[in-house]
C-alpha positions as CSV (number, residue, x, y, z in Angstrom):
1,M,89.6,129.8,106.8
2,T,90.8,129.2,103.3
3,G,89.9,132.0,100.6
4,K,88.4,131.3,97.2
5,A,89.2,128.2,95.5
6,L,92.1,127.9,93.1
7,T,90.9,128.6,89.6
8,V,93.5,128.5,86.8
9,P,93.7,128.3,83.0
10,A,93.8,125.0,81.3
11,V,97.5,125.6,80.5
12,A,100.1,127.1,82.6
13,L,103.3,128.8,81.2
14,G,106.7,127.9,82.3
15,T,109.6,130.3,82.5
16,W,112.4,127.8,83.3
17,A,114.4,128.9,80.4
18,W,114.0,132.7,81.2
19,G,116.5,132.3,84.1
20,D,119.2,131.5,81.4
21,S,122.4,133.6,81.6
22,G,121.5,135.3,78.2
23,E,124.8,134.0,76.6
24,A,124.2,131.3,73.9
25,G,125.2,127.9,75.4
26,E,125.3,128.9,78.9
27,G,121.8,128.5,80.0
28,Y,120.2,125.4,80.7
29,F,118.5,125.3,77.3
30,G,121.4,126.9,75.5
31,S,119.1,129.7,74.3
32,R,119.5,133.4,73.8
33,L,116.4,135.3,75.0
34,S,115.6,139.1,74.5
35,E,113.5,141.4,76.5
36,S,111.5,142.5,73.6
37,G,111.0,138.8,72.6
38,L,109.7,137.7,76.0
39,R,107.4,141.0,76.1
40,E,105.9,139.5,73.0
41,V,105.3,136.3,74.5
42,V,103.5,137.8,77.5
43,E,101.5,139.9,75.3
44,K,100.3,137.1,73.0
45,A,99.7,134.9,76.2
46,Q,97.7,137.4,78.1
47,S,95.3,138.1,75.2
48,N,94.6,134.4,74.8
49,G,93.6,134.2,78.4
50,L,96.9,132.3,79.3
51,T,97.5,134.2,82.6
52,L,99.3,131.8,84.9
53,W,103.1,132.1,85.0
54,D,105.2,129.5,86.7
55,T,108.6,130.3,87.9
56,A,111.1,129.5,90.8
57,V,113.9,131.0,92.6
58,A,116.0,128.0,91.3
59,Y,115.6,129.1,87.6
60,G,118.6,131.1,87.0
61,M,118.9,132.0,90.9
62,G,116.0,134.4,90.6
63,R,116.7,135.5,87.3
64,S,113.7,133.9,85.7
65,E,111.3,135.8,88.5
66,A,112.9,139.2,87.8
67,V,112.7,138.8,84.0
68,L,109.2,137.7,84.3
69,A,108.1,140.7,86.4
70,Q,109.9,143.0,83.7
71,A,107.8,141.4,80.9
72,L,104.6,141.7,82.8
73,T,105.2,145.6,83.4
74,G,102.0,147.4,82.7
75,Y,99.5,144.6,83.4
76,H,97.3,145.0,86.4
77,R,98.1,142.4,89.1
78,S,94.6,141.2,88.8
79,E,95.3,140.3,85.2
80,Y,97.8,137.4,85.8
81,Q,98.7,134.8,88.3
82,L,102.1,134.1,89.6
83,S,103.3,130.6,90.6
84,T,106.8,130.3,92.3
85,K,108.6,128.0,94.6
86,F,110.4,127.4,97.8
87,T,113.3,125.1,97.1
88,P,114.6,123.5,100.5
89,Q,118.1,123.1,99.0
90,L,118.4,126.9,98.6
91,A,117.0,127.7,102.2
92,G,118.9,130.2,104.1
93,D,119.9,129.8,107.9
94,G,117.6,132.6,109.3
95,D,114.9,131.9,111.7
96,D,112.3,131.5,108.9
97,P,113.9,130.4,105.6
98,V,110.5,129.8,103.9
99,A,109.4,133.4,104.5
100,D,112.8,134.9,103.7
101,M,112.7,133.1,100.4
102,L,109.2,134.2,99.7
103,E,110.1,137.9,100.5
104,Q,113.0,137.9,98.1
105,S,110.7,136.3,95.4
106,L,107.9,139.0,96.0
107,D,110.7,141.7,95.7
108,R,111.9,140.4,92.4
109,M,108.5,139.9,91.2
110,R,107.3,143.4,92.3
111,T,104.2,142.1,94.2
112,D,102.9,141.5,97.8
113,Y,101.4,138.1,97.1
114,V,101.9,134.9,95.1
115,D,98.8,133.1,93.8
116,L,100.3,129.6,94.0
117,F,103.4,128.8,96.3
118,W,105.1,125.5,95.9
119,I,107.3,123.4,98.0
120,H,109.6,122.4,95.1
121,N,110.7,119.1,96.5
122,P,110.1,117.0,99.4
123,A,113.4,117.3,101.3
124,D,111.6,117.3,104.7
125,V,107.8,117.7,104.6
126,A,107.3,118.0,108.3
127,R,109.9,120.7,108.5
128,W,109.0,122.8,105.4
129,T,105.1,122.7,105.4
130,P,104.3,124.3,108.7
131,P,105.8,127.7,107.8
132,L,103.4,128.2,105.0
133,I,100.5,128.5,107.4
134,P,101.4,132.0,108.7
135,L,102.0,133.0,105.1
136,L,98.5,131.9,104.0
137,K,97.0,133.5,107.0
138,S,98.7,136.8,106.1
139,G,97.6,136.6,102.4
140,K,101.1,136.6,101.1
141,I,100.5,133.3,99.5
142,R,96.9,132.4,98.3
143,H,97.2,128.8,97.5
144,V,99.7,126.0,98.3
145,G,101.2,123.2,96.1
146,V,103.7,120.5,96.4
147,S,106.1,119.5,93.7
148,N,107.8,116.1,93.2
149,H,106.1,114.8,96.1
150,N,104.8,111.1,96.4
151,M,101.3,110.1,97.7
152,E,102.5,109.8,101.2
153,E,104.3,113.0,101.2
154,I,101.2,114.8,99.6
155,A,99.0,113.4,102.3
156,L,101.4,114.4,105.1
157,A,101.6,118.0,103.7
158,D,97.8,118.0,103.5
159,Q,97.5,116.8,107.1
160,I,99.7,119.6,108.3
161,L,97.9,122.4,106.5
162,G,94.6,120.8,107.4
163,E,95.1,121.3,111.0
164,A,95.1,125.1,110.5
165,G,92.1,125.0,108.1
166,F,94.0,125.0,104.9
167,R,95.0,122.2,102.3
168,V,97.3,121.3,99.4
169,E,95.3,122.7,96.4
170,A,97.8,121.6,93.7
171,V,100.4,118.9,92.8
172,Q,103.2,119.6,90.2
173,N,105.0,116.5,89.0
174,H,106.9,115.2,85.9
175,Y,104.3,113.6,83.7
176,S,104.4,113.0,80.0
177,L,103.6,110.2,77.7
178,L,107.0,108.8,78.4
179,Y,106.8,109.2,82.2
180,R,103.4,108.4,83.8
181,S,104.6,107.4,87.3
182,S,102.1,109.8,89.0
183,E,99.3,108.2,87.1
184,R,100.5,104.5,88.0
185,A,100.9,105.6,91.7
186,G,97.4,106.8,92.0
187,I,98.2,110.5,92.4
188,L,96.2,111.6,89.4
189,D,93.1,109.8,90.8
190,H,93.8,111.3,94.2
191,C,93.8,114.8,92.7
192,R,90.5,114.2,90.6
193,E,88.7,112.8,93.9
194,H,89.9,115.7,96.0
195,D,89.7,118.5,93.7
196,V,93.3,119.1,93.6
197,R,94.8,120.5,90.5
198,F,97.5,118.4,88.9
199,F,100.1,120.4,87.1
200,S,102.3,118.2,84.6
201,Y,105.7,119.4,83.7
202,L,108.2,118.2,81.1
203,V,105.1,117.2,78.9
204,L,107.2,117.6,75.9
205,E,110.3,116.0,77.5
206,Q,112.5,119.1,76.8
207,G,111.7,118.8,73.0
208,A,112.1,115.1,72.5
209,L,108.4,114.8,72.1
210,T,108.0,117.5,69.6
211,G,108.8,115.7,66.6
212,R,111.4,118.2,65.7
213,Y,114.3,115.9,66.8
214,S,115.5,112.6,65.5
215,P,118.7,110.5,65.5
216,A,119.5,112.4,62.2
217,R,118.7,115.9,63.9
218,P,119.6,115.6,67.5
219,L,119.0,118.0,70.3
220,P,121.7,120.8,70.5
221,E,125.0,119.4,71.4
222,G,126.5,120.7,74.7
223,S,123.0,121.3,76.2
224,D,121.9,119.4,79.3
225,R,119.0,118.1,77.5
226,A,121.2,116.5,74.7
227,A,122.8,114.4,77.2
228,V,119.7,113.2,78.6
229,Y,117.7,112.6,75.4
230,N,119.8,112.2,72.3
231,G,120.6,108.4,73.2
232,I,116.8,107.5,73.4
233,L,115.6,109.5,70.2
234,P,116.0,106.2,68.0
235,R,113.2,104.6,70.2
236,L,110.8,107.4,69.9
237,G,110.2,107.6,66.2
238,A,107.1,105.5,66.0
239,L,105.5,107.5,68.8
240,T,106.4,111.0,67.6
241,D,105.6,110.0,63.9
242,R,102.0,109.0,65.1
243,M,101.8,112.2,67.2
244,G,102.6,114.3,64.0
245,A,100.1,112.3,61.9
246,I,97.2,112.9,64.5
247,G,98.2,116.6,64.7
248,K,98.3,117.0,60.8
249,D,94.6,115.9,60.5
250,R,94.1,118.9,62.7
251,G,96.4,121.5,61.5
252,A,98.6,121.0,64.6
253,S,102.1,119.6,65.4
254,A,103.2,116.6,67.4
255,A,104.0,119.0,70.3
256,D,100.4,120.3,70.3
257,V,99.2,116.6,70.6
258,A,101.5,115.9,73.5
259,T,99.9,119.0,75.2
260,A,96.4,118.1,74.2
261,W,97.1,114.6,75.7
262,A,98.1,116.0,79.1
263,I,94.9,118.1,79.0
264,A,92.7,115.1,78.1
265,K,94.3,113.3,81.1
266,G,92.8,116.0,83.5
267,T,96.0,117.6,84.0
268,T,97.2,121.3,83.6
269,P,100.3,121.2,81.7
270,I,103.0,123.7,82.2
271,I,104.5,124.5,78.8
272,G,107.7,126.2,78.5
273,V,107.4,129.4,76.3
274,T,110.3,131.4,75.0
275,K,108.8,132.5,71.5
276,A,105.6,134.0,70.5
277,G,105.0,131.1,68.4
278,H,104.9,128.7,71.3
279,I,101.7,130.4,72.4
280,D,100.1,129.6,69.0
281,G,100.9,126.0,69.7
282,V,99.3,126.0,73.2
283,V,96.1,127.6,71.7
284,R,96.0,125.0,69.0
285,A,96.4,122.2,71.6
286,L,93.5,123.7,73.4
287,G,91.3,123.1,70.5
288,I,92.3,119.4,70.1
289,E,89.9,116.9,71.3
290,L,91.7,113.5,71.3
291,A,89.5,110.4,70.9
292,D,89.8,107.6,73.6
293,E,91.4,105.3,71.0
294,E,93.9,107.7,70.0
295,I,94.9,108.3,73.7
296,A,95.2,104.6,74.1
297,E,97.3,104.1,70.9
298,L,99.8,106.9,71.9
299,E,100.2,105.3,75.5
300,A,100.7,102.0,73.9
301,L,103.4,103.3,71.5
302,A,105.0,105.3,74.4
303,D,105.0,102.1,76.6
304,A,106.7,100.3,73.6
305,A,109.4,102.8,73.4
306,D,110.4,101.6,76.9
307,V,112.4,104.6,78.2
308,D,112.9,106.0,81.5
309,T,113.0,109.8,81.7
310,R,112.9,110.2,85.4
311,G,115.1,113.2,86.3
312,W,117.9,113.1,88.6
313,W,116.0,115.2,91.3
314,E,113.0,112.8,91.2
315,H,112.4,109.8,93.5
316,E,110.1,107.0,92.6
317,M,106.4,107.7,92.9
């Protein structure tokens, strides 16, 4: 019953920040984005084969989806893939909240199907997974993924879909050098063995792993990420310095090395892009092949930093 297998680029592009209000300091990232700037991002990405765009209703309450659609104007629908999410906490009270939220997303994104549709978090797997089946049958969603689910929840979603001839084809969890819970819980191995794409988000830990920030140069005050990461920056110096050195040998940055590490681990990183220069970084990362000993060294330094960057929305894996 399932259609074609899911095929995606080596890196997905995230548009969480595209849902910002547009006022400096008001958005999650405290950034100011322009339509022409985002159009430039899209053009550069598309021309480099980076054609999978990840968004969600929850990103700016639909604003990210609408802004993304605007930026993609003029591209044929077959030239890009759209990935968006059903967030249980935002469910309406109609007869079919999943279908309702999807319809609103399709409307904002000016399309009649989504390539990859996610259950954003495992609020109630048994309740929210079955409504995906008619949407798969109708072709409104092509592939299903689950985000922030642990092994047990992934298995339950897979079983529910399996009874109708479908399956969970992708998992999207927080995964970075600093936060490897999905690996330790066996989720990466499960995905590898069952041909499930594992998408890693927060690979750069909102900038903390780019090497651009330090105790002397903290993240922008007043942003949510400053509150989360500035306190741990003193412990990340040895790791980000080493990432920078590995990158320098290859004409790349520490951030590119973080992305290359996630690719080397067999995952598909979702990299937030708000500037055309971010695409250059992704392209550089795609050209980096890390040696096994470099991977081991980075992981040892990350473990030695001993920080916990689990998000408030995540439960233990």
